[in-house]
KOLGU-4560 file (N, C-alpha, C; in nm, 3 decimals, padded with zeros to 5 digits):
<recs>
<n_xx: 00.084 n_yy: -00.117 n_zz: 00.000 ca_xx: 00.000 ca_yy: 00.000 ca_zz: 00.000 c_xx: 00.089 c_yy: 00.124 c_zz: 00.000 mol: A seq: 1 type: MET>
<n_xx: 00.064 n_yy: 00.216 n_zz: -00.089 ca_xx: 00.143 ca_yy: 00.338 ca_zz: -00.101 c_xx: 00.089 c_yy: 00.444 c_zz: -00.006 mol: A seq: 2 type: ARG>
<n_xx: 00.177 n_yy: 00.509 n_zz: 00.067 ca_xx: 00.137 ca_yy: 00.613 ca_zz: 00.161 c_xx: 00.131 c_yy: 00.748 c_zz: 00.093 mol: A seq: 3 type: ARG>
<n_xx: 00.040 n_yy: 00.831 n_zz: 00.144 ca_xx: 00.027 ca_yy: 00.969 ca_zz: 00.097 c_xx: 00.068 c_yy: 01.062 c_zz: 00.209 mol: A seq: 4 type: MET>
<n_xx: 00.144 n_yy: 01.163 n_zz: 00.176 ca_xx: 00.171 ca_yy: 01.270 ca_zz: 00.273 c_xx: 00.080 c_yy: 01.385 c_zz: 00.237 mol: A seq: 5 type: ARG>
<n_xx: -00.010 n_yy: 01.418 n_zz: 00.328 ca_xx: -00.111 ca_yy: 01.520 ca_zz: 00.303 c_xx: -00.052 c_yy: 01.659 c_zz: 00.319 mol: A seq: 6 type: ILE>
<n_xx: -00.073 n_yy: 01.742 n_zz: 00.218 ca_xx: -00.029 ca_yy: 01.881 ca_zz: 00.221 c_xx: -00.136 c_yy: 01.969 c_zz: 00.284 mol: A seq: 7 type: LEU>
<n_xx: -00.261 n_yy: 01.952 n_zz: 00.237 ca_xx: -00.369 ca_yy: 02.035 ca_zz: 00.290 c_xx: -00.505 c_yy: 01.975 c_zz: 00.259 mol: A seq: 8 type: ARG>
<n_xx: -00.603 n_yy: 02.023 n_zz: 00.338 ca_xx: -00.742 ca_yy: 01.987 ca_zz: 00.315 c_xx: -00.799 c_yy: 02.087 c_zz: 00.216 mol: A seq: 9 type: VAL>
<n_xx: -00.868 n_yy: 02.036 n_zz: 00.113 ca_xx: -00.929 ca_yy: 02.124 ca_zz: 00.015 c_xx: -01.075 c_yy: 02.152 c_zz: 00.046 mol: A seq: 10 type: LEU>
<n_xx: -01.146 n_yy: 02.051 n_zz: 00.093 ca_xx: -01.287 ca_yy: 02.067 ca_zz: 00.129 c_xx: -01.336 c_yy: 01.940 c_zz: 00.196 mol: A seq: 11 type: ARG>
<n_xx: -01.458 n_yy: 01.945 n_zz: 00.246 ca_xx: -01.523 ca_yy: 01.826 ca_zz: 00.299 c_xx: -01.665 c_yy: 01.825 c_zz: 00.247 mol: A seq: 12 type: SER>
<n_xx: -01.727 n_yy: 01.708 n_zz: 00.253 ca_xx: -01.867 ca_yy: 01.699 ca_zz: 00.211 c_xx: -01.932 c_yy: 01.581 c_zz: 00.280 mol: A seq: 13 type: ARG>
<n_xx: -02.064 n_yy: 01.589 n_zz: 00.291 ca_xx: -02.143 ca_yy: 01.481 ca_zz: 00.349 c_xx: -02.210 c_yy: 01.406 c_zz: 00.236 mol: A seq: 14 type: THR>
<n_xx: -02.193 n_yy: 01.275 n_zz: 00.233 ca_xx: -02.257 ca_yy: 01.191 ca_zz: 00.133 c_xx: -02.405 c_yy: 01.172 c_zz: 00.167 mol: A seq: 15 type: LEU>
<n_xx: -02.482 n_yy: 01.125 n_zz: 00.073 ca_xx: -02.626 ca_yy: 01.104 ca_zz: 00.093 c_xx: -02.654 c_yy: 01.008 c_zz: 00.209 mol: A seq: 16 type: ALA>
<n_xx: -02.562 n_yy: 00.916 n_zz: 00.234 ca_xx: -02.580 ca_yy: 00.817 ca_zz: 00.341 c_xx: -02.544 c_yy: 00.873 c_zz: 00.479 mol: A seq: 17 type: CYS>
<n_xx: -02.490 n_yy: 00.995 n_zz: 00.483 ca_xx: -02.454 ca_yy: 01.057 ca_zz: 00.610 c_xx: -02.305 c_yy: 01.049 c_zz: 00.642 mol: A seq: 18 type: GLY>
<n_xx: -02.228 n_yy: 00.979 n_zz: 00.561 ca_xx: -02.083 ca_yy: 00.970 ca_zz: 00.583 c_xx: -02.016 c_yy: 01.102 c_zz: 00.547 mol: A seq: 19 type: CYS>
<n_xx: -01.907 n_yy: 01.133 n_zz: 00.617 ca_xx: -01.832 ca_yy: 01.256 ca_zz: 00.594 c_xx: -01.702 c_yy: 01.222 c_zz: 00.523 mol: A seq: 20 type: LEU>
<n_xx: -01.674 n_yy: 01.293 n_zz: 00.413 ca_xx: -01.549 ca_yy: 01.274 ca_zz: 00.341 c_xx: -01.469 c_yy: 01.403 c_zz: 00.342 mol: A seq: 21 type: THR>
<n_xx: -01.339 n_yy: 01.389 n_zz: 00.328 ca_xx: -01.250 ca_yy: 01.502 ca_zz: 00.314 c_xx: -01.176 c_yy: 01.490 c_zz: 00.182 mol: A seq: 22 type: GLY>
<n_xx: -01.156 n_yy: 01.603 n_zz: 00.116 ca_xx: -01.078 ca_yy: 01.605 ca_zz: -00.008 c_xx: -00.944 c_yy: 01.667 c_zz: 00.026 mol: A seq: 23 type: VAL>
<n_xx: -00.838 n_yy: 01.592 n_zz: -00.001 ca_xx: -00.703 ca_yy: 01.630 ca_zz: 00.040 c_xx: -00.610 c_yy: 01.640 c_zz: -00.079 mol: A seq: 24 type: TYR>
<n_xx: -00.514 n_yy: 01.731 n_zz: -00.071 ca_xx: -00.407 ca_yy: 01.741 ca_zz: -00.170 c_xx: -00.280 c_yy: 01.689 c_zz: -00.107 mol: A seq: 25 type: GLU>
<n_xx: -00.210 n_yy: 01.601 n_zz: -00.177 ca_xx: -00.085 ca_yy: 01.544 ca_zz: -00.128 c_xx: 00.033 c_yy: 01.626 c_zz: -00.181 mol: A seq: 26 type: ALA>
<n_xx: 00.148 n_yy: 01.608 n_zz: -00.119 ca_xx: 00.269 ca_yy: 01.678 ca_zz: -00.161 c_xx: 00.307 c_yy: 01.646 c_zz: -00.305 mol: A seq: 27 type: TYR>
<n_xx: 00.273 n_yy: 01.527 n_zz: -00.352 ca_xx: 00.310 ca_yy: 01.489 ca_zz: -00.490 c_xx: 00.208 c_yy: 01.537 c_zz: -00.594 mol: A seq: 28 type: ASP>
<n_xx: 00.107 n_yy: 01.615 n_zz: -00.550 ca_xx: 00.010 ca_yy: 01.671 ca_zz: -00.643 c_xx: -00.118 c_yy: 01.592 c_zz: -00.658 mol: A seq: 29 type: GLY>
<n_xx: -00.121 n_yy: 01.469 n_zz: -00.606 ca_xx: -00.244 ca_yy: 01.390 ca_zz: -00.615 c_xx: -00.353 c_yy: 01.452 c_zz: -00.528 mol: A seq: 30 type: ARG>
<n_xx: -00.476 n_yy: 01.432 n_zz: -00.568 ca_xx: -00.592 ca_yy: 01.475 ca_zz: -00.490 c_xx: -00.671 c_yy: 01.350 c_zz: -00.457 mol: A seq: 31 type: VAL>
<n_xx: -00.708 n_yy: 01.335 n_zz: -00.330 ca_xx: -00.780 ca_yy: 01.217 ca_zz: -00.286 c_xx: -00.898 c_yy: 01.255 c_zz: -00.198 mol: A seq: 32 type: ALA>
<n_xx: -01.008 n_yy: 01.184 n_zz: -00.216 ca_xx: -01.124 ca_yy: 01.199 ca_zz: -00.129 c_xx: -01.127 c_yy: 01.076 c_zz: -00.040 mol: A seq: 33 type: GLU>
<n_xx: -01.124 n_yy: 01.099 n_zz: 00.090 ca_xx: -01.112 ca_yy: 00.991 ca_zz: 00.188 c_xx: -01.228 c_yy: 00.998 c_zz: 00.285 mol: A seq: 34 type: ILE>
<n_xx: -01.285 n_yy: 00.883 n_zz: 00.317 ca_xx: -01.394 ca_yy: 00.880 ca_zz: 00.412 c_xx: -01.339 c_yy: 00.908 c_zz: 00.552 mol: A seq: 35 type: LEU>
<n_xx: -01.385 n_yy: 01.016 n_zz: 00.614 ca_xx: -01.336 ca_yy: 01.056 ca_zz: 00.746 c_xx: -01.421 c_yy: 01.000 c_zz: 00.859 mol: A seq: 36 type: ASP>
<n_xx: -01.551 n_yy: 00.992 n_zz: 00.839 ca_xx: -01.641 ca_yy: 00.941 ca_zz: 00.944 c_xx: -01.761 c_yy: 00.873 c_zz: 00.879 mol: A seq: 37 type: ALA>
<n_xx: -01.802 n_yy: 00.764 n_zz: 00.939 ca_xx: -01.917 ca_yy: 00.689 ca_zz: 00.889 c_xx: -02.045 c_yy: 00.746 c_zz: 00.947 mol: A seq: 38 type: ARG>
<n_xx: -02.147 n_yy: 00.761 n_zz: 00.863 ca_xx: -02.277 ca_yy: 00.809 ca_zz: 00.908 c_xx: -02.347 c_yy: 00.705 c_zz: 00.994 mol: A seq: 39 type: GLY>
<n_xx: -02.422 n_yy: 00.748 n_zz: 01.092 ca_xx: -02.491 ca_yy: 00.656 ca_zz: 01.184 c_xx: -02.586 c_yy: 00.562 c_zz: 01.111 mol: A seq: 40 type: GLU>
<n_xx: -02.650 n_yy: 00.609 n_zz: 01.006 ca_xx: -02.750 ca_yy: 00.530 ca_zz: 00.932 c_xx: -02.694 c_yy: 00.466 c_zz: 00.805 mol: A seq: 41 type: GLU>
<n_xx: -02.564 n_yy: 00.478 n_zz: 00.779 ca_xx: -02.505 ca_yy: 00.426 ca_zz: 00.655 c_xx: -02.510 c_yy: 00.273 c_zz: 00.652 mol: A seq: 42 type: CYS>
<n_xx: -02.563 n_yy: 00.219 n_zz: 00.541 ca_xx: -02.574 ca_yy: 00.075 ca_zz: 00.524 c_xx: -02.469 c_yy: 00.019 c_zz: 00.428 mol: A seq: 43 type: ALA>
<n_xx: -02.382 n_yy: 00.105 n_zz: 00.375 ca_xx: -02.280 ca_yy: 00.061 ca_zz: 00.279 c_xx: -02.159 c_yy: 00.005 c_zz: 00.353 mol: A seq: 44 type: ASP>
<n_xx: -02.136 n_yy: -00.124 n_zz: 00.340 ca_xx: -02.026 ca_yy: -00.191 ca_zz: 00.411 c_xx: -01.889 c_yy: -00.140 c_zz: 00.368 mol: A seq: 45 type: ALA>
<n_xx: -01.880 n_yy: -00.081 n_zz: 00.248 ca_xx: -01.751 ca_yy: -00.028 ca_zz: 00.200 c_xx: -01.713 c_yy: 00.101 c_zz: 00.268 mol: A seq: 46 type: ARG>
<n_xx: -01.807 n_yy: 00.167 n_zz: 00.333 ca_xx: -01.779 ca_yy: 00.295 ca_zz: 00.396 c_xx: -01.715 c_yy: 00.275 c_zz: 00.534 mol: A seq: 47 type: HIS>
<n_xx: -01.585 n_yy: 00.277 n_zz: 00.537 ca_xx: -01.509 ca_yy: 00.264 ca_zz: 00.660 c_xx: -01.412 c_yy: 00.382 c_zz: 00.668 mol: A seq: 48 type: ALA>
<n_xx: -01.396 n_yy: 00.443 n_zz: 00.784 ca_xx: -01.304 ca_yy: 00.557 ca_zz: 00.797 c_xx: -01.164 c_yy: 00.522 c_zz: 00.745 mol: A seq: 49 type: PRO>
<n_xx: -01.107 n_yy: 00.616 n_zz: 00.670 ca_xx: -00.975 ca_yy: 00.596 ca_zz: 00.612 c_xx: -00.978 c_yy: 00.536 c_zz: 00.473 mol: A seq: 50 type: GLY>
<n_xx: -01.094 n_yy: 00.497 n_zz: 00.427 ca_xx: -01.108 ca_yy: 00.434 ca_zz: 00.295 c_xx: -01.104 c_yy: 00.538 c_zz: 00.184 mol: A seq: 51 type: ARG>
<n_xx: -01.034 n_yy: 00.508 n_zz: 00.078 ca_xx: -01.025 ca_yy: 00.596 ca_zz: -00.037 c_xx: -01.156 c_yy: 00.594 c_zz: -00.114 mol: A seq: 52 type: LEU>
<n_xx: -01.213 n_yy: 00.711 n_zz: -00.138 ca_xx: -01.338 ca_yy: 00.723 ca_zz: -00.213 c_xx: -01.306 c_yy: 00.759 c_zz: -00.358 mol: A seq: 53 type: VAL>
<n_xx: -01.208 n_yy: 00.846 n_zz: -00.378 ca_xx: -01.176 ca_yy: 00.895 ca_zz: -00.510 c_xx: -01.034 c_yy: 00.949 c_zz: -00.508 mol: A seq: 54 type: PHE>
<n_xx: -00.958 n_yy: 00.928 n_zz: -00.614 ca_xx: -00.826 ca_yy: 00.990 ca_zz: -00.624 c_xx: -00.793 c_yy: 01.021 c_zz: -00.768 mol: A seq: 55 type: SER>
<n_xx: -00.704 n_yy: 01.115 n_zz: -00.786 ca_xx: -00.652 ca_yy: 01.144 ca_zz: -00.919 c_xx: -00.505 c_yy: 01.109 c_zz: -00.919 mol: A seq: 56 type: THR>
<n_xx: -00.466 n_yy: 01.032 n_zz: -01.018 ca_xx: -00.327 ca_yy: 00.996 ca_zz: -01.035 c_xx: -00.295 c_yy: 01.019 c_zz: -01.182 mol: A seq: 57 type: ARG>
<n_xx: -00.195 n_yy: 01.098 n_zz: -01.207 ca_xx: -00.156 ca_yy: 01.132 ca_zz: -01.345 c_xx: -00.274 c_yy: 01.189 c_zz: -01.423 mol: A seq: 58 type: SER>
<n_xx: -00.358 n_yy: 01.265 n_zz: -01.353 ca_xx: -00.468 ca_yy: 01.333 ca_zz: -01.419 c_xx: -00.591 c_yy: 01.250 c_zz: -01.449 mol: A seq: 59 type: GLY>
<n_xx: -00.590 n_yy: 01.119 n_zz: -01.418 ca_xx: -00.708 ca_yy: 01.038 ca_zz: -01.447 c_xx: -00.781 c_yy: 01.004 c_zz: -01.318 mol: A seq: 60 type: SER>
<n_xx: -00.908 n_yy: 01.040 n_zz: -01.307 ca_xx: -00.982 ca_yy: 01.012 ca_zz: -01.185 c_xx: -01.011 c_yy: 00.864 c_zz: -01.168 mol: A seq: 61 type: PRO>
<n_xx: -01.013 n_yy: 00.818 n_zz: -01.044 ca_xx: -01.046 ca_yy: 00.680 ca_zz: -01.012 c_xx: -01.157 c_yy: 00.680 c_zz: -00.908 mol: A seq: 62 type: ARG>
<n_xx: -01.276 n_yy: 00.640 n_zz: -00.946 ca_xx: -01.387 ca_yy: 00.640 ca_zz: -00.851 c_xx: -01.373 c_yy: 00.532 c_zz: -00.746 mol: A seq: 63 type: PRO>
<n_xx: -01.455 n_yy: 00.540 n_zz: -00.643 ca_xx: -01.454 ca_yy: 00.446 ca_zz: -00.531 c_xx: -01.459 c_yy: 00.303 c_zz: -00.581 mol: A seq: 64 type: PHE>
<n_xx: -01.368 n_yy: 00.221 n_zz: -00.529 ca_xx: -01.368 ca_yy: 00.078 ca_zz: -00.560 c_xx: -01.301 c_yy: 00.042 c_zz: -00.690 mol: A seq: 65 type: GLY>
<n_xx: -01.239 n_yy: 00.138 n_zz: -00.762 ca_xx: -01.183 ca_yy: 00.104 ca_zz: -00.892 c_xx: -01.038 c_yy: 00.058 c_zz: -00.884 mol: A seq: 66 type: SER>
<n_xx: -00.970 n_yy: 00.080 n_zz: -00.770 ca_xx: -00.835 ca_yy: 00.029 ca_zz: -00.762 c_xx: -00.827 c_yy: -00.079 c_zz: -00.656 mol: A seq: 67 type: ASP>
<n_xx: -00.727 n_yy: -00.163 n_zz: -00.666 ca_xx: -00.719 ca_yy: -00.278 ca_zz: -00.579 c_xx: -00.679 c_yy: -00.243 c_zz: -00.436 mol: A seq: 68 type: SER>
<n_xx: -00.612 n_yy: -00.129 n_zz: -00.417 ca_xx: -00.567 ca_yy: -00.094 ca_zz: -00.283 c_xx: -00.686 c_yy: -00.065 c_zz: -00.193 mol: A seq: 69 type: ALA>
<n_xx: -00.777 n_yy: 00.021 n_zz: -00.241 ca_xx: -00.898 ca_yy: 00.048 ca_zz: -00.165 c_xx: -00.882 c_yy: 00.136 c_zz: -00.046 mol: A seq: 70 type: GLY>
<n_xx: -00.772 n_yy: 00.129 n_zz: 00.023 ca_xx: -00.751 ca_yy: 00.208 ca_zz: 00.144 c_xx: -00.641 c_yy: 00.310 c_zz: 00.119 mol: A seq: 71 type: ASP>
<n_xx: -00.652 n_yy: 00.422 n_zz: 00.184 ca_xx: -00.547 ca_yy: 00.522 ca_zz: 00.177 c_xx: -00.480 c_yy: 00.529 c_zz: 00.312 mol: A seq: 72 type: ALA>
<n_xx: -00.350 n_yy: 00.509 n_zz: 00.313 ca_xx: -00.277 ca_yy: 00.521 ca_zz: 00.438 c_xx: -00.226 c_yy: 00.663 c_zz: 00.447 mol: A seq: 73 type: ALA>
<n_xx: -00.259 n_yy: 00.730 n_zz: 00.554 ca_xx: -00.224 ca_yy: 00.871 ca_zz: 00.568 c_xx: -00.114 c_yy: 00.891 c_zz: 00.669 mol: A seq: 74 type: LEU>
<n_xx: -00.025 n_yy: 00.980 n_zz: 00.636 ca_xx: 00.075 ca_yy: 01.026 ca_zz: 00.732 c_xx: 00.074 c_yy: 01.176 c_zz: 00.726 mol: A seq: 75 type: THR>
<n_xx: 00.092 n_yy: 01.238 n_zz: 00.839 ca_xx: 00.090 ca_yy: 01.385 ca_zz: 00.844 c_xx: 00.224 c_yy: 01.443 c_zz: 00.808 mol: A seq: 76 type: ALA>
</recs>
């Protein structure tokens, strides 16, 4: 699993299921949306804190569940 060093938070949003995500920019220029907190009523088993929801690598977006890693390991 490849680690990301987070440069800054770009924004956050609440998903329809109540989960909270954060959009982060890494030092290497990648942008990733990571699930920060699970909603109390969320029924989606894939929604676990720290899970990668979306990332851009080399300019191509990858939606949730499209890469095999699935999780984003964060270091400050």
